[in-house]
N, C-alpha and C positions, 0 to 999 in steps of 0.2 A: 455676178452682176445681175441685177433685176430680180434677185431672190427676195422673198418676203421678209419683213421685219416684224417683230411681235406687235400685234394690234389687238384691240378689244373685239370681242365676239360681235358686238353690235356693228362695229365698223366693217367686219368681214361680211356680215349678212347684207348690210347696205350696199357694199361693193358688189356682192354676188347678185343682188337684185338689179343693180345697174348693168351688170354684164348680161343678165337675162333680158332686160329691156332692149339692150343693144342687139342681141341675137334675134329677138322677136322682130324688131324693126328691120333688121337686115334680111331676115328670112321671109318677111311678108311685104317686101318692097314691091312685089308684083302680085298678080291675082292667081298665081299658080296653085297654091294650096286651096284657095276658095273654089277654083274651077274644078279641081280634082274631087274635092268633097261633094260639090254640087252634082258632078257627073255620077259619082257613086250612089248618092241618094236617088237621083233620077233613075238609075239602073234598077234599084230596089223597087221603085214605084212601078216601072215597066213590068218587072217579073211578077209583082203582085197582081197587076191588072191582067196579065196573060193567064195567070192561074184562075182568077175569078171569072173572067169573061170569055176566055178562049179555051180553057180546059187543059192548060199545060200540065204535064205529068208532075206530080208532087215530088218525085225523086229527082227529076231534072231541076225543078225549082229549088229544092233543098241543096243540090250541088252548086247551083249558081250563088245562093246565099252563103254557102260555105266558102265559095271563092271570094266573096266580099270580105268575109272574116279574115281569110288568109292575106288578102291585099292590105287590109287595115293593119295587120300585124307587121308586115314588111314596111308599110308607109310610116308606122309609128316610130320605128327605130331609125329608118332612113332619114326621116325629117329631122331628127336630132343631130345627124351628121352633116346637114347642109352648111351650117356656119364653118365647120372645119373644111369642108370641100371648097367653099368660097375662098377661104384663106389660102389654100393650096393653089387654086386656080389663078388667083390674083397675084400670087408670088410674094405675099407679104406676111407669111406665117412667122418669119423671123422677128416681126415687129410685135408679136403677141405678148412677149414679156416686157415690152417697153411702154405699153399703153398705161394711162393713169389708174389702172386697177391692178392690184398685186396678183401674183400667180395663183395663190390658193382660191381667192374669190372668183377668179376667172374660171377655174375648174368647177367650183361649186355652181356658178351661174350656168355653165354649160350643161351640168347634170340636172339642174332645175329645168332647163329647156327640154331635156329628155322627158322629165316628169310631165311637163305641160303637153308635150307631143303625145305621150301615151294616153293622157286624160282626153285630149281632143279626139283622137281616133277611137278611143273606147266609147265616147259619147256618140261619135258618128255612126259606129256600127250598131250601137243600141237604138238610135233613131231609125236606122235602116231596117232593123229587125222589127221594130214596133210598126212602122209603116207597112212593111210586107205582111205581117200577121193580120193587121186590120183589113188590108185590101184583099188578101187571099182567103182568110177564114172568118173575118168579122170578129175575131177574139184574139187576145194577146197571150202568147205562151211565155209566162213570166220566167220559167226555168230556162227556156231556150235563150231568151234575151239576156238573162243574167249570165249564163254560161258563155255566150259570145262576148259580152263586155269584159268579163273576167279574163277570158283567154287573150283578148287583144291587149289588155292592160298588162297582164303578167308577162307575156312573151315579148312585148315591146320593151318593157323595163329590163328583163333579163338579158335578151340579146343586145339591146341598145347599150346597156351598161358595160357589157364586155367589149363590144365594138368601140365604144367611145373611149374606154381606157386604152385600148390598143392604138388609137390614133396618136396618143401621146408618146408611144414607143416606136411605132412603125410609120406613122403618117397615113394620109388617105390613099396615096397611090399604091401602097403595098397592102392596103387593108383587105382587098378582095382576095389576095393570095392567102393572107392570114385566115380569112373566113373559110376559104375552101379547105385549108389545112385543118382547121378546127372541126369542120363537118366530117372530113375524112377520118380524123382521129376518133370522133364519136362513133361513126359507123364501125370502124375497126375494133374499138373497145366493146361495142355491143356484140359484134361477131365473136370476139374472144370469150366474152362472158358466157355466151350461149353454149360454148363447148365445155364449160366447167361442169364437173359432176355434182351439180347442186339441184335439188328439186325446186325449180323456179315457180311452177304452177301454184303450189300452196302459198308461197311467199307473195306472189302477185295477187292471189285471191284475198289474202289477209290484208294487204295494203288497200285494195279496192273496197273491201268491207269497212275498213277504218275510215276511208275517205268518203264513203257513201253518206255519212252524216254531214249535212251542208256546212254547219259551223266549223267542223273539223277541217274540211277541205279548204274553206276560206282562210282559216287560221294558218294552216300549213303553207298554203300558197302565198299568203301575205308575208309570213316570216321568211320564206325562202326568197321571194321576190326582193324584199327590201334588204335582206342580207347580201345578196349579190350586188344590189345597187350601192350599198354602203361600202362594201369591200372594194368594188371597182372604183368608186370615187376616191377612196383612200390611196389605192395604187396609182391612180391618175395624178393625184396631188403630189405624191412622192416622185413620180417620173418627171413631172413638169418642173418641180422645184429643183431637181437634180440636173436638169438639162442646161447646158451652156448655150445661150442664144447670141 
């Protein structure tokens, strides 16, 4: 019941865009996002002014701007989960398969919302870094700005894709447990790998040397990022289509 029937690709994408518009309208029904983004930008302005006119230590200022980047990463993928959170809180997730948009376009639209969220927070952190550089130093560090933007976009897409796919299997309420288990498993894997009798230092140096060329690091990052995005979307579509509502 409620499962997709064969439709044209054009119809799928139109429906996916309709789902995206629906999620954007629902997620921006208040001024929450705008206020948070405005506060983050204001914080960057304040830090830049303190560096220029009060003499704040550059390392402290760098740590604060790094905190903005970290906040943007978390906000980028958390923002994409808001529609799912609202569905769970309102108690009408069971109606998700009965709305006039088939299941596959619903999932695609939700992942498009993740893409839009990652772009929005990448632009936000880029603007914050530009404003900070101009106020603090009077010049823009193009490499630093680009690195911050790329970090926010890639991490938001990778973590957000995995978490969004998990919502179709576990739901929002169990998602934090899943996230904690994932992070614990990663730390355990890193610890186990470190004990293997393998000369890691030459391998790591080789990887860093390969990625030191900008176009290589961008290419590898983009391929990995969108590979995780595509695989997660495919898994989410299969989970949602197989679920009985």
